[in-house]
C-alpha positions in Angstrom: 93.7 105.7 119.6 94.0 105.3 116.2 95.5 108.7 113.9 93.2 110.0 111.3 94.7 112.3 108.6 92.0 115.2 107.6 91.0 117.2 104.1 93.8 119.3 105.0 95.9 116.8 103.9 98.3 118.5 101.2 99.2 114.9 99.9 103.3 116.0 100.7 104.4 112.5 101.4 105.8 113.0 104.2 104.4 110.9 106.3 103.4 107.6 104.9 107.5 106.8 104.6 107.8 107.4 108.2 104.8 105.0 109.2 106.8 101.7 111.0 103.2 99.9 110.9 103.0 100.5 107.1 99.2 102.1 108.1 98.9 105.0 105.9 98.7 105.3 102.4 97.4 107.5 99.3 94.1 107.4 99.8 91.6 109.2 96.4 91.1 112.1 97.4 94.6 112.4 100.6 96.7 110.3 102.6 94.7 108.0 105.3 95.0 106.1 107.8 94.6 102.5 108.2 93.1 102.0 112.2 94.0 98.6 112.5 97.6 99.1 111.3 98.3 102.5 113.6 99.0 102.4 117.4 100.7 105.4 116.9 103.7 104.7 116.9 103.7 103.1 120.5 106.5 100.3 120.7 108.6 101.9 117.8 108.5 106.0 119.1 108.2 108.0 121.9 105.3 109.7 119.7 104.0 109.8 116.4 106.2 110.3 113.8 102.9 111.2 111.2 102.1 113.4 113.3 105.1 115.2 114.2 106.5 115.7 110.4 103.3 116.9 108.6 103.9 120.1 107.8 100.2 121.4 107.9 98.8 119.8 111.3 96.1 117.5 109.8 96.5 114.3 111.8 94.8 114.8 114.9 93.0 111.4 116.9 90.0 109.5 115.0 87.1 110.2 118.0 85.3 107.1 116.4 89.0 104.7 117.3 89.9 106.0 120.6 92.1 102.9 122.1 93.8 103.0 125.4 98.0 102.9 125.3 97.7 99.0 126.2 95.3 98.1 123.5 97.6 100.1 121.7 100.7 97.6 122.7 98.9 94.8 122.2 97.7 95.8 118.5 101.9 96.1 117.9 102.7 92.8 119.3 99.6 91.3 116.9 101.6 93.6 114.0 104.9 92.0 115.0 104.0 88.5 115.7 101.5 89.3 111.5 104.9 90.4 110.2 107.5 87.3 111.5 105.0 85.0 110.1 105.9 86.4 106.6 108.2 85.6 104.6 111.5 87.5 105.2 110.7 89.1 101.5 107.5 89.9 102.1 108.2 91.7 105.9 108.3 95.3 106.3 111.8 96.9 106.5 112.3 97.2 110.4 113.2 101.0 111.4 
């Protein structure tokens, strides 16, 4: 399951720096989540960090992106492989 950010987002910037997959970005109106990068923090944390920190509770599961836990693990492994293929200077920070 990928998460999504609803239009209740107040653009507080708490979620974006906490995303270990760099899936959160500032969209036109509010922050958004790239569903291709969101693993709900599987492989990094026990719970999605953006959801845990969001002060307005505007980050539900995206109903159009229902994924099993195994699918989220596969996505985590794919992202890790992609990151390790990048030159060191272009890799996302390790949390």
